[in-house]
C-alpha positions in Angstrom: -10.8 55.6 62.5 -8.4 58.4 64.6 -7.8 61.8 63.1 -4.0 60.8 62.7 -5.0 57.9 60.6 -7.2 60.1 58.4 -4.4 62.8 58.1 -1.9 59.9 57.0 -4.3 58.5 54.3 -5.2 61.9 53.1 -1.4 62.7 52.8 -0.6 59.5 51.0 -3.6 60.0 48.5 -2.4 63.4 48.0 1.2 62.3 47.3 0.2 59.6 45.0 -1.8 62.0 43.1 0.9 64.7 43.1 3.8 62.3 41.9 2.1 61.5 38.5 1.2 65.1 38.2 4.6 66.4 38.8 6.0 63.9 36.4 3.7 64.8 33.5 4.3 68.4 34.3 8.0 68.1 34.1 8.1 65.9 31.1 5.7 68.2 29.0 7.3 71.4 30.2 9.6 73.2 27.7 13.1 72.1 28.7 14.2 76.0 28.6 11.7 76.7 31.4 12.1 73.8 33.7 13.2 74.6 37.5 15.0 72.8 39.9 11.9 70.8 41.1 11.1 69.7 37.5 14.7 68.4 37.0 14.6 66.6 40.4 11.4 64.9 39.4 12.9 64.0 36.1 16.0 62.5 37.7 13.8 60.6 40.2 11.3 59.3 37.5 13.9 58.4 34.8 14.7 55.1 36.2 11.0 54.5 36.8 10.0 55.2 33.5 12.8 53.1 32.0 11.7 50.1 34.0 8.1 50.6 33.1 9.1 50.9 29.5 11.0 47.7 29.6 8.2 46.1 31.2 5.7 47.2 28.6 8.0 46.1 25.9 8.5 42.6 27.3 4.5 42.1 27.8 3.9 43.5 24.3 6.7 41.1 22.9 5.0 38.1 24.7 1.7 39.1 23.4 3.1 39.6 19.7 4.9 36.2 19.9 1.8 34.6 21.1 -0.3 36.2 18.3 2.3 35.2 15.8 2.4 31.6 17.1 -1.3 31.4 16.5 -0.9 32.4 13.2 2.0 30.1 12.5 -0.1 27.2 14.0 -3.0 28.1 11.7 -0.6 28.0 8.7 1.2 24.7 9.9 -2.5 23.2 10.1 -3.2 24.3 6.5 0.2 23.1 5.3 -0.5 19.7 7.0 -3.8 19.5 5.3 -2.2 20.3 1.9 0.5 17.6 2.5 -2.3 15.0 3.3 -4.2 15.8 0.4 -1.1 15.7 -1.9 -0.2 12.5 -0.4 -3.6 11.0 -0.9 -3.3 12.2 -4.5 0.1 10.6 -5.0 -1.0 7.3 -3.5 -4.1 7.4 -6.0 -1.8 8.1 -8.8 0.5 5.3 -7.8 -2.3 2.9 -7.5 -3.5 4.0 -11.1 0.0 3.4 -12.5 0.4 -0.1 -10.9 -3.2 -1.2 -12.4 -2.4 0.4 -15.7 0.8 -1.7 -15.7 -1.0 -4.7 -14.6 -3.7 -4.2 -17.4 -1.0 -3.6 -19.9 0.8 -6.9 -19.1 -2.8 -8.7 -19.1 -3.3 -7.1 -22.6 0.0 -8.5 -23.8 -0.5 -12.0 -22.3 -4.0 -12.0 -24.1 -2.5 -11.2 -27.2 0.2 -14.1 -26.7 -2.2 -16.7 -25.5 -3.8 -18.7 -28.3 -7.0 -19.3 -26.3 -10.2 -17.7 -25.4 -9.7 -15.5 -22.4 -11.3 -13.0 -20.2 -9.7 -10.4 -17.9 -10.8 -10.2 -14.3 -10.0 -8.0 -11.3 -9.3 -9.5 -7.8 -12.0 -8.0 -5.5 -11.2 -9.9 -2.2 -8.6 -12.4 -0.7 -8.9 -14.8 2.2 -5.6 -14.2 4.4 -4.3 -16.5 7.0 -2.9 -15.3 10.7 0.6 -15.4 8.9 -0.7 -12.9 6.1 -0.5 -15.5 3.3 -3.2 -15.3 0.7 -5.2 -18.7 0.6 -8.0 -17.9 -1.9 -9.1 -15.0 -4.1 -12.4 -13.7 -5.4 -12.9 -12.1 -8.9 -15.4 -10.2 -10.5 -16.5 -12.5 -13.2 -19.5 -14.7 -13.0 -21.6 -17.5 -14.5 -22.1 -15.6 -17.7 -18.4 -15.5 -18.5 -16.6 -18.4 -16.3 -17.2 -21.8 -15.0 -15.4 -24.0 -12.4 -12.2 -25.6 -13.3 -11.2 -23.1 -15.8 -7.5 -22.1 -15.7 -6.5 -18.7 -14.1 -3.1 -17.2 -14.8 -1.1 -14.0 -14.8 1.6 -12.7 -17.0 4.0 -14.4 -14.4 2.6 -17.7 -14.5 -0.2 -20.0 -13.1 -2.5 -18.8 -10.5 -5.2 -21.6 -10.0 -8.4 -22.5 -11.1 -12.0 -21.4 -10.8 -13.6 -23.3 -7.8 -17.0 -21.7 -7.2 -19.2 -19.4 -9.4 -22.0 -17.5 -7.7 -23.9 -14.6 -9.5 -21.4 -12.2 -10.8 -18.5 -13.3 -9.0 -16.3 -16.3 -8.6 -13.7 -17.9 -6.1 -10.3 -19.1 -7.4 -8.7 -22.1 -5.9 -4.8 -21.3 -5.7 -2.4 -23.8 -7.0 -0.9 -23.7 -3.5 -4.0 -25.1 -2.0 -3.4 -28.7 -0.5 -6.6 -29.9 -2.3 -5.3 -28.6 -5.7 -3.5 -30.9 -8.2 -1.7 -29.9 -11.3 0.3 -32.0 -13.7 3.6 -30.6 -14.3 7.1 -31.2 -15.6 10.6 -29.9 -15.1 11.3 -27.8 -18.4 15.2 -28.7 -18.3 15.0 -32.2 -17.6 11.6 -33.2 -19.0 10.7 -34.9 -15.7 6.9 -35.0 -14.9 4.8 -35.3 -11.8 1.9 -34.1 -9.7 2.1 -30.6 -8.1 0.1 -29.9 -4.9 0.1 -27.4 -2.3 1.8 -28.1 1.3 -0.5 -26.2 3.1 2.0 -24.3 5.2 0.7 -21.2 7.0 4.1 -19.2 6.6 4.8 -20.3 2.8 3.5 -20.7 -0.4 5.6 -23.8 -1.1 4.4 -26.7 -3.0 5.7 -30.1 -3.7 5.8 -32.4 -6.9 5.3 -36.1 -5.9 6.6 -39.0 -7.6 8.7 -36.8 -10.2 9.7 -39.0 -13.1 13.3 -39.0 -13.8 13.2 -37.9 -17.4 15.9 -37.7 -19.9 18.3 -36.1 -17.3 17.8 -37.5 -13.9 19.4 -34.6 -12.0 17.0 -31.9 -10.9 18.7 -28.7 -9.8 17.7 -26.0 -7.7 16.0 -23.2 -9.6 15.0 -25.4 -12.4 11.8 -24.0 -14.1 8.7 -26.0 -13.6 5.7 -25.6 -15.9 2.5 -27.2 -16.6 2.5 -30.5 -18.8 -0.9 -30.0 -20.5 -1.9 -33.7 -19.6 -5.2 -34.2 -17.8 -7.0 -31.4 -19.9 -7.0 -29.1 -16.7 -4.5 -26.7 -17.6 -2.9 -25.9 -21.1 1.0 -27.0 -21.5 3.8 -24.6 -20.9 2.4 -22.1 -18.2 5.1 -21.4 -15.6 4.3 -22.7 -12.2 7.6 -22.0 -10.0 11.1 -22.7 -9.5 12.8 -25.9 -7.7 13.6 -24.8 -4.2 14.5 -28.4 -2.7 15.2 -31.7 -4.0 14.8 -35.0 -2.1 16.3 -37.9 -3.9 15.3 -41.3 -2.5 18.1 -43.9 -2.8 15.3 -46.6 -2.8 13.2 -45.2 -5.6 13.5 -44.0 -9.0 11.2 -40.9 -8.2 12.2 -37.6 -6.5 10.3 -35.4 -4.2 10.8 -31.6 -5.2 9.7 -28.7 -3.4 8.4 -25.6 -5.6 8.5 -21.9 -5.0 5.7 -20.4 -7.1 6.6 -17.7 -9.4 3.3 -15.7 -9.1 3.4 -13.4 -5.8 -0.2 -14.2 -4.6 -0.1 -11.2 -2.0 0.0 -8.5 -4.8 -2.6 -10.0 -7.2 -4.8 -7.2 -8.4 -5.7 -8.6 -12.1 -5.8 -12.0 -13.5 -6.8 -13.9 -16.8 -9.2 -16.7 -17.0 -8.8 -19.3 -19.9 -12.3 -19.9 -20.9 -11.4 -22.3 -23.6 -8.2 -24.3 -24.5 -5.9 -23.4 -27.4 -7.1 -24.6 -30.7 -5.2 -27.4 -32.4 -2.8 -26.1 -35.0 -4.0 -26.2 -38.6 -0.8 -26.7 -40.9 -2.9 -25.7 -43.8 -4.5 -22.6 -42.6 -1.5 -20.6 -41.7 -3.3 -18.6 -39.4 -4.7 -18.6 -35.7 -8.0 -20.5 -35.3 -10.7 -19.3 -32.9 -11.0 -22.0 -30.2 -14.5 -23.8 -29.4 -16.6 -22.8 -26.6 -15.3 -24.0 -22.9 -17.7 -26.3 -21.0 -20.5 -25.9 -23.5 -20.7 -22.0 -23.4 -19.0 -18.9 -24.8 -18.5 -15.7 -22.8 -20.6 -12.8 -23.8 
């Protein structure tokens, strides 16, 4: 390194050290004792100080904003957690309310049903690709229920017990093509056999060979109920409403499609009729206790 380069470096270093010293000296000196050099230094350094102050404020503002956003994000996480917790509690409360309402309906139904009954909870349901329920399982077993016992809700007929295994049972829905229920149209008295149509996207059933009854005209929305014949189901249980009527000109019978009253997709609780209603005793004037069903009585 040449002597000239050394002198230049030393000079720049000295100037860089002198400028801050002069600025500090001028700023801290009593204004009444400032000389011309101090005033010149202040005039030159004022824009630099303003720029540095602005830069520091911006950097400080960005940092403060970042820290504030971090705090806000933490608060948001806590609020989101609280909202999720309250949502779960609300959903649980709504489920309890629905269950309580369903149980209240079952209690009312049991009081109105002159037969031995046992309440059951739906524990599972078989669903087809179109989200239609094809079969349900209940939490009652061989100690309380038996095959072919009717299953109902407050709305109407569900089906019958198909299989019993241990503490559980499978219920064959009335919409099953293998199920047959003797029914009649309440308004006309026309009687026929109801069976499921087995459609994937519908719960529709059909009444084959419907007898004309006193009034031959069957209308849409006519109520269809169980007839009580065949000893499978008690009489008068609502089954469904007429949705379609096919009158054959060459026959005295009618083919009628029925839309079930019960919504099988929302079943939560059901009632099993463990024994048929007792015959009315005209002399007793009070309700009798029905006899045991299928040779057994529930515990």
